[in-house]
Each structure stands twice: as C-alpha cells, then as structure tokens.
VMD Tcl script that draws the C-alpha trace (Angstrom):
set ca {
  {28.89 19.66 -41.49}
  {26.55 20.13 -38.58}
  {24.10 17.62 -39.53}
  {26.72 15.02 -40.12}
  {28.15 15.65 -36.58}
  {24.39 15.16 -35.29}
  {23.99 12.08 -37.38}
  {27.23 10.41 -36.17}
  {26.44 11.18 -32.61}
  {23.02 9.65 -32.93}
  {24.42 6.50 -34.41}
  {27.06 6.17 -31.76}
  {24.45 6.60 -29.07}
  {22.17 4.10 -30.60}
  {25.12 1.56 -30.98}
  {25.98 2.01 -27.31}
  {22.43 1.37 -26.18}
  {22.32 -1.67 -28.43}
  {25.53 -3.18 -26.96}
  {24.33 -3.25 -23.32}
  {23.41 -6.72 -22.36}
  {20.01 -7.51 -20.83}
  {19.91 -8.72 -17.33}
  {19.77 -12.43 -17.06}
  {17.55 -14.45 -14.81}
  {20.47 -15.75 -12.48}
  {21.49 -12.02 -12.08}
  {18.27 -10.95 -10.26}
  {18.33 -11.69 -6.45}
  {15.92 -14.38 -5.50}
  {13.23 -13.84 -2.86}
  {13.75 -16.08 0.12}
  {11.01 -17.73 1.93}
  {12.23 -16.46 5.29}
  {12.15 -12.93 4.40}
  {8.45 -12.88 3.56}
  {6.48 -11.26 6.42}
  {2.97 -12.36 7.18}
  {0.57 -9.42 7.16}
  {-1.68 -9.19 10.23}
  {-5.26 -9.88 9.53}
  {-7.17 -6.56 9.29}
  {-9.37 -5.76 12.27}
  {-12.70 -3.93 11.31}
  {-12.33 -0.46 12.78}
  {-14.52 2.82 13.11}
  {-13.21 6.31 13.13}
  {-13.76 8.97 15.80}
  {-13.28 12.62 14.78}
  {-13.71 13.58 18.35}
  {-10.72 11.37 19.42}
  {-9.09 11.65 16.12}
  {-8.28 7.98 16.05}
  {-9.61 4.58 15.04}
  {-11.27 2.07 17.48}
  {-11.34 -1.78 16.81}
  {-14.67 -3.55 16.72}
  {-15.98 -4.09 20.26}
  {-14.58 -0.99 21.72}
  {-16.84 1.72 23.20}
  {-16.62 5.49 22.86}
  {-18.37 8.56 23.38}
  {-18.76 10.43 19.85}
  {-20.46 13.87 20.11}
  {-21.76 13.22 23.64}
  {-23.34 9.80 22.77}
  {-22.05 6.60 23.92}
  {-21.45 4.28 21.17}
  {-20.02 1.04 20.34}
  {-17.87 0.03 17.23}
  {-19.72 -3.13 15.75}
  {-18.54 -5.07 12.84}
  {-20.88 -5.34 9.75}
  {-22.25 -8.77 8.51}
  {-19.49 -9.25 6.10}
  {-16.81 -8.67 8.65}
  {-14.77 -6.29 6.43}
  {-15.91 -2.94 7.85}
  {-17.43 -1.66 11.08}
  {-19.89 1.21 12.06}
  {-21.03 3.06 15.10}
  {-24.00 1.74 16.98}
  {-25.50 3.34 20.08}
  {-25.28 1.54 23.26}
  {-28.41 -0.10 24.46}
  {-29.30 0.32 28.12}
}
mol new
graphics top color blue
foreach p $ca { graphics top sphere $p radius 0.5 }
foreach p [lrange $ca 0 end-1] q [lrange $ca 1 end] { graphics top cylinder $p $q radius 0.2 }
display resetview
C-alpha cells in the first residue's frame, strides 16, 4: 500500500512538472540600448602597501622610504614602480 502511494505521488509530481510551459522569447525582457553603461577604460595602476591604496600610472609616491613613480609597462595593460631619477 505504501509503495502504491509513493508511485502515485511520483507520477503526479512528474505530470505537474511536464505541464508547466517553457518561457517564450516574447516573455523575456528585452535589453534596451539606452540602459547599457559604457565601462571606463582601465588605467594601469600600482599598489602601495605603505599607503594601502592604488596609484594611477604617472603618480609619485614614497614606498619604504624610497621615492618612486608608477610607470605603465610597454603593453599598457599593467604598471610597476620605478625609482625616481634625480
């Protein structure tokens, strides 16, 4: 008797899942061109643990008592600290 009840419950659950319609294309919200936000261009940055923040390429800072400048690498995607020339 118990197995019959479990079988009927399983069949009714499967029938209920099969009866739900799939979402149609017109039901999905369309993305509007006005809502798209342009992401700003990524500026190469260097991190200073002493200051606890990032510096943009071209900015100067003092890291561990040494004057340095954040300089962009050749590919322009990253930056690194370079000692300031006197």
